[in-house]
C-alpha positions as CSV (number, residue, x, y, z in Angstrom):
1,X,0.0,0.1,-0.2
2,X,1.2,3.5,-0.5
3,X,1.9,6.2,2.6
4,X,-1.2,8.2,2.2
5,X,-3.5,5.0,2.7
6,X,-1.9,4.0,5.7
7,X,-1.7,7.2,7.2
8,X,-5.9,7.4,6.5
9,X,-6.1,4.1,8.1
10,X,-4.5,5.1,10.9
11,X,-6.8,7.9,10.8
12,X,-9.9,6.0,11.0
13,X,-8.3,3.0,13.1
14,X,-6.0,3.1,16.3
15,X,-5.7,6.9,16.0
16,X,-9.5,8.0,15.7
17,X,-9.7,9.6,18.7
18,X,-6.7,11.3,18.9
19,X,-6.8,15.2,18.1
20,X,-3.9,14.4,15.2
21,X,-6.8,12.8,13.0
22,X,-8.2,15.4,11.1
23,X,-10.6,14.4,8.3
24,X,-10.1,17.6,6.5
25,X,-6.6,16.3,5.5
26,X,-5.5,14.2,2.8
27,X,-4.1,11.3,4.4
28,X,-6.1,12.1,7.7
29,X,-3.6,13.0,10.2
30,X,-2.4,16.5,11.1
31,X,0.1,17.6,8.8
32,X,2.3,18.7,11.7
33,X,2.3,15.5,13.4
34,X,3.6,13.4,9.9
35,X,7.4,13.8,9.8
36,X,6.7,11.9,13.8
37,X,4.5,9.3,12.0
38,X,7.2,8.6,9.4
39,X,9.9,8.1,11.7
40,X,7.7,5.4,14.4
41,X,6.8,3.9,10.4
42,X,10.4,3.4,9.8
43,X,11.1,1.8,13.2
44,X,7.8,-0.2,13.4
45,X,8.9,-1.4,9.6
46,X,12.4,-2.4,10.3
47,X,11.0,-4.3,13.6
48,X,9.0,-6.6,11.2
49,X,11.5,-6.8,9.3
50,X,14.3,-7.7,11.8
51,X,11.7,-10.5,13.3
52,X,10.6,-12.2,9.6
53,X,12.6,-12.7,6.8
54,X,10.5,-10.0,4.5
55,X,13.0,-9.1,1.9
56,X,16.4,-10.6,0.9
57,X,19.2,-8.5,-0.4
58,X,22.2,-9.6,-2.4
59,X,25.9,-8.0,-2.7
60,X,29.1,-8.7,-4.3
61,X,32.1,-8.7,-2.1
62,X,35.6,-8.4,-3.9
63,X,38.0,-9.2,-1.6
64,X,41.0,-7.4,-0.9
65,X,45.0,-8.5,-0.1
66,X,45.9,-7.9,3.7
67,X,42.2,-7.1,4.2
68,X,40.2,-9.9,7.1
69,X,37.2,-7.5,8.0
70,X,34.5,-6.0,5.4
71,X,32.5,-3.7,6.7
72,X,29.0,-3.7,4.8
73,X,28.5,-0.4,4.6
74,X,27.7,1.9,1.8
75,X,31.1,4.1,1.6
76,X,32.8,0.7,0.6
77,X,30.8,0.5,-2.6
78,X,31.7,1.0,-6.2
79,X,28.1,3.2,-6.8
80,X,30.0,5.9,-4.2
81,X,33.3,5.2,-5.7
82,X,35.7,8.4,-5.1
83,X,39.6,7.9,-6.2
84,X,40.2,10.6,-3.1
85,X,38.5,8.6,-0.2
86,X,41.8,6.9,1.0
87,X,39.7,3.5,1.2
88,X,39.3,0.3,-1.0
89,X,36.1,-0.2,-2.5
90,X,35.1,-3.9,-2.5
91,X,31.0,-3.7,-2.4
92,X,30.5,-4.6,-6.3
93,X,27.4,-3.2,-6.5
94,X,26.0,-1.3,-9.7
95,X,25.1,2.3,-10.4
96,X,21.3,1.6,-11.0
97,X,21.2,-0.6,-8.2
98,X,23.1,1.2,-5.3
99,X,23.3,-0.8,-2.2
100,X,21.8,1.2,0.4
101,X,22.8,-0.1,3.9
102,X,20.0,-1.9,4.3
103,X,21.7,-5.4,5.9
104,X,19.9,-6.4,8.6
105,X,21.7,-10.4,8.9
106,X,24.1,-11.9,6.8
107,X,22.2,-15.1,5.5
108,X,24.4,-16.8,3.3
109,X,27.8,-16.7,1.6
110,X,29.4,-18.3,-1.3
111,X,32.9,-18.3,-2.7
112,X,33.3,-17.5,-6.0
113,X,33.3,-20.9,-7.4
114,X,29.6,-21.0,-5.8
115,X,30.4,-23.1,-3.1
116,X,28.8,-22.3,-0.1
117,X,30.9,-21.2,2.9
118,X,30.1,-21.9,6.6
119,X,29.1,-19.1,8.7
120,X,29.8,-18.7,12.5
121,X,31.1,-22.1,12.5
122,X,34.0,-21.6,15.2
123,X,35.2,-25.7,14.1
124,X,35.2,-25.1,10.1
125,X,38.8,-24.2,9.0
126,X,37.1,-22.2,6.1
127,X,34.2,-20.5,8.4
128,X,33.6,-16.8,7.8
129,X,32.1,-14.5,10.9
130,X,29.6,-11.7,11.4
131,X,31.1,-10.2,14.9
132,X,28.1,-7.2,14.2
133,X,25.2,-7.8,11.9
134,X,27.0,-5.0,9.0
135,X,30.8,-6.7,9.4
136,X,31.9,-9.7,7.4
137,X,35.0,-11.3,8.7
138,X,37.1,-13.4,6.1
139,X,40.0,-14.9,8.0
140,X,41.3,-16.0,4.9
141,X,41.2,-13.8,2.5
142,X,42.5,-13.6,-1.2
143,X,42.7,-10.9,-3.7
144,X,41.1,-11.2,-6.3
145,X,38.4,-14.0,-5.4
146,X,34.8,-12.4,-4.7
147,X,32.0,-13.4,-2.2
148,X,28.1,-13.8,-3.1
149,X,26.5,-12.3,0.2
150,X,22.9,-12.9,0.8
151,X,21.4,-11.2,3.3
152,X,18.2,-10.1,5.5
153,X,17.1,-6.8,4.1
154,X,15.1,-3.9,5.9
155,X,12.3,-2.1,3.9
156,X,13.6,1.4,1.9
157,X,13.6,4.8,4.4
158,X,10.2,6.0,4.1
159,X,11.6,9.5,3.7
160,X,10.2,13.1,5.1
161,X,11.3,16.4,3.7
162,X,10.7,19.9,4.8
163,X,8.3,20.1,2.1
164,X,6.7,17.0,3.6
165,X,5.7,13.7,3.0
166,X,5.8,12.1,-0.2
167,X,2.4,9.7,0.3
168,X,3.1,8.2,-3.2
169,X,5.9,6.3,-1.7
170,X,5.2,2.6,-0.8
171,X,4.7,0.6,2.6
172,X,5.3,-3.3,1.7
173,X,4.5,-5.8,4.8
174,X,2.3,-9.1,4.1
175,X,-1.4,-8.7,4.7
176,X,-0.7,-10.9,7.7
177,X,1.4,-8.2,9.0
178,X,-0.8,-5.1,8.2
179,X,-2.4,-4.6,12.0
180,X,1.3,-5.4,13.8
181,X,2.5,-2.5,12.0
182,X,-0.6,-0.7,13.2
183,X,-0.2,-1.7,16.0
184,X,3.4,-1.2,16.6
185,X,3.1,3.0,15.4
186,X,-0.4,3.3,17.4
187,X,2.0,2.3,20.5
188,X,4.8,4.8,19.4
189,X,2.4,7.6,19.7
190,X,0.2,6.5,22.6
191,X,3.5,6.2,24.7
192,X,4.6,9.6,23.6
193,X,1.5,10.7,25.5
194,X,1.9,11.6,29.0
195,X,-0.9,10.7,30.7
196,X,-1.9,6.9,32.8
197,X,-4.8,6.4,30.4
198,X,-2.7,6.4,27.1
199,X,-0.1,4.6,28.6
200,X,-2.2,1.7,29.0
201,X,-3.3,2.2,25.4
202,X,0.5,1.7,24.5
203,X,0.7,-1.5,26.2
204,X,-2.3,-2.7,24.8
205,X,-0.8,-2.1,21.2
206,X,2.3,-3.3,22.2
207,X,0.5,-6.3,23.4
208,X,-1.3,-7.0,20.2
209,X,1.8,-6.2,18.4
210,X,3.6,-9.1,19.8
211,X,0.3,-11.4,19.6
212,X,0.0,-11.0,15.9
213,X,3.7,-11.8,15.7
214,X,3.6,-14.6,17.4
215,X,0.8,-15.9,15.8
216,X,2.3,-15.3,12.3
217,X,5.2,-17.2,13.4
218,X,2.9,-20.2,15.3
219,X,0.7,-20.7,12.2
220,X,3.9,-20.1,9.4
221,X,1.8,-17.3,7.5
222,X,4.6,-15.4,6.6
223,X,5.6,-17.0,2.8
224,X,9.0,-15.6,1.2
225,X,10.7,-16.3,-2.3
226,X,14.4,-16.2,-2.3
227,X,15.9,-16.9,-5.5
228,X,19.4,-18.8,-5.4
229,X,22.4,-16.5,-4.9
230,X,24.6,-18.9,-6.8
231,X,22.5,-18.0,-9.7
232,X,22.7,-14.7,-9.1
233,X,26.4,-15.0,-8.9
234,X,26.7,-16.6,-12.1
235,X,24.4,-13.8,-13.8
236,X,27.0,-10.8,-12.3
237,X,30.0,-12.9,-14.1
238,X,31.9,-14.0,-11.6
239,X,31.9,-18.0,-12.2
C-alpha cells in the first residue's frame, strides 16, 4: 500500500480518538504530526523486517589483499567510488542498483566457485564470521576472489523532507502483518502522550503487536520467496 493509504487507515483506526486525526487533511492526519509518524513507521518496519525475512538482498564483495574485515557499508560500494577517499571499494554494486545500507543479517555466503561457505562455525577452518550484523570477517582473504552475500534486508526508509511527506511511497508488509505494523505505530504514538490512560493504551497496542507476530510464526503465515544466490552470482559474471 502507499503511505497515504496507511496514514488514512491509522486515522480511522487506532488513532481515530486523538486530535491528530483530522478528516479535513487528505492523509487524515494533522500535517504537523507527519514527521513523527514517518519516524514511527520506519521503526515499525525495521522491527517487522528484523523478526521475519520479508526481503532479501544480495551483494558481491571482492576480497582485498591484507584485509580480513569487511564492513557492509555503502561508503565501500563502487557506486560511491571516490579516488580520493583513501579506502578500498570492495562492494561491487551497480550504479542502477546501489547498495543502501539495508543489511539486517547475513544469511548465506558463497565463494567465487559457487560453494556455500560455513558461517559463524568456529570449528570449521573455512568459516566466515559476522562479529556485527553489518561486518563480515574473512580470516583467509585472497585478493581477486569474490564472495556472494545473501542477506536479510530492511524495508527502504520512508523519507520525510521539509516540504512534507511523499505519499506515493510504498509501505510493504504482507497482509497478515499489516495490523502489526499499525499496532506498533499506535504504541509509539500513545507512549509519547503523558497520561496514565494513554500509557495503558500503548501497552495494549504493544501486546497486540506481539500477539500478531507470534500468531504469524506459530501458523507460518509469512511466505517468502528467495532466488538462488549461486544463480545470481553466475549472472554477475563471477563464475
